[in-house]
N, C-alpha and C positions, 0 to 999 in steps of 0.2 A: 756671874749673871751676864757679863759681856759676851762670853762664848755662846750663850743661848741666843743672843741677838744675831751673831754671825751665822748660826745655824738657820735661824728664821730667814735671813737674807738669802742664803744658799737655796733653801727650799722654795722661796719665792721665785728665784731665777729659774729653778727647775720647773716650777709650775707654769711660768710664762712660756718656757721652751716646749712644753708638752702640747701647746696649741699650734706650734709651728711645724712645718714639714721639714723634718730633720734630715740632713744629708748623711749618707753613709761615710763614716770615717775610715781612713786608710787601714787602721788596725782591725777593722771588723770584717767578719764574714768569711775568713779563710779556713780551710779544713785541715790545716797542718801548722805546727809550730814554726817551721822554717819559713813558710810563706808569710805568716804574720810578722815575723821578725824582719824579713827582707822588705816587706811593705812599709814598715815603720821607719826603717833606715832610709828608704827612698823618699819618704814623705817629708823629710826635713826641708823646710823652706820651699815646698812645692804644694800646690793645691791638692787636696785629698782626691777630688774627682779625677784629676789627671793621673795621680799616682795609681789609683785603682785601675784605670784603663790600661796603663803601661804594665802593671803587674799581671793583669789578666793575659796579656800578650806574652810576657816573660815566662809565666808559669805554664802556658800552653806549649811553649817550645822546650822548656826544661822541666821535666816531670818530678824531679826530686832535687835535694840539695847536692847530691853527688854530681849529677849532670851539670848543675849550675857551677859548681866548684871546678869542674873540668873544662868548662866552656872557654873559648877564646875571648880575650878582653874586647877585641874589636866587634865581635858578634853581640856581646852584652851591651856595649856602647851604642850600637846601631838601634837596639830596641829601646833603651832608656834615654836616648838623646834629648827628648823634649823636657826631661826632668832637670832641675837646677843642679849644677855641679856633677853632671853625669859621669865625667871621667873619674873623679875621685870615688864616686859612689859605685861605679862599675868595679873598680879594684877592691873596694871594701866588701861588696856583696859576693864577689867571687871568692875572696879569701875566707870570709866568714862561712860561706857555704862549704868550702873545702874542710874547714875545721870542724864544723858541727856534724858533717857526714862521717867524720873519722871517730867521733865520740860514741861511746856506748849509750850514754844518756844525754838528752838535750839539757843544756844549762838552765837551771831553775832558780838561781839566786842572783841578786844584784851584782855581787862581786864577781861571779863567774861570767855573767853576761857582758859587763863592761870591759872585760878582757878581749872581747871580740872586736875586730876592725869595724869601725863605723858605728859602734854601739856606745852611746854616752848614757849618762844617768837618766835623762828623759826617755830615751828609747827603751832602756831596760825597764823602767817603771811602768811605761805604757804596756809593754809586753806582759809583765807580771800581772798587771790588773786585768788585762784582756784574756790571757791564756791560763793563768794560775789562780785567779781570784785572790791574789795576795794583796794585802793592804798596801797600796802604793799610790803615789801622786806624781804623775809626769807633768813637769812644768814647761810648757811651750809659750809662744808669744801671746796666745789668747789667755792662757791661765795667768801669765804675768800681768798683762794689761788689765784684766778684769779684777784680779786680786788687789792690785794697787788702787784702782778706782774705788773699790769697796772698802779701802783702808784695812784690808786683812793683812797687809804687809806694807812696809815702806822700803823694802829691799829691791835691788835690781838683779842681784845674783840669783840664778835659778835654784841653786842648792839651798840658799838661805830662805828663799821664798817657800820652797818645799818644807823646810824646817818650821817656818812660821805657820804654815797651813796645818801641819801635823800637831802643832801646839793648840790651835783653836778649834779644830774639828775632831770629834771622836773617830776612832778607826773605821767604824761602819760606814763613814762617808768618804773615806779616802779614795776608794776605787772609782767612785762616780764623779769625783771633782774634775778630772781631766775631760771626761766625756761630756759632762754638762757644760762646762765653760767653753770648751772648743766648739761644741755644737751651737751654743749661744753666740759665740763670736762669729761663726760662719753664717749664721742666719740673721739674727738681730744686728750683729756688728757690721754687716754690709754697709749700714748707715751708721757712722760713728755718732751722729747727732741723736738718732733714735736710741742707740745703745746708752749714750750718756744720760738721756732723759729718763729711760727706764731704770737705770741703776740708781739715779738720784731719787726716784720715786720709791724704789725698794728700800733705799737707805732711810728715807724719811718715815716709811711705814713701820719699819722694825725698831725705830728708836723710841 
């Protein structure tokens, strides 16, 4: 019965979000797997709106993964400089692009994706949910913060949070958890006070 209250809480968060003007997330809207993956890598600890702007410039210059993989580091750095940790990310996206352009098939499993430079568990899960419709939960700062506030988890470790969420939510919800909570965090969560008040209200309504 407890799980049903968690589901009601999640659906209430989703319903509130539907009334908001939702921002485009970095993983959304790209026409190729490699673009989606590179955008997610670059979005770590960087605003999605900035990531999207930088990616549009990057993908205009480099038309495919092979071109990006063969690009000079300094040229990549010049484009992505506004992004946090741009030097490390420039190396990672160059090397990842080089690897995926040499493969016959784009990596489509968590284990294969996390072997790529700059691709951690969160990045891989977000990619799988976005491009493969594979039941996956990407745990970033918004997912972590909101999940803890809602008492869906008591953990701080992203992998353990992912495991907790998978225990309480049926698979059909997994793909939407990152999208809903990140969008909620980027809109409602601009004011932590407003976020706290709404989440408390949701919690009381579902109990």
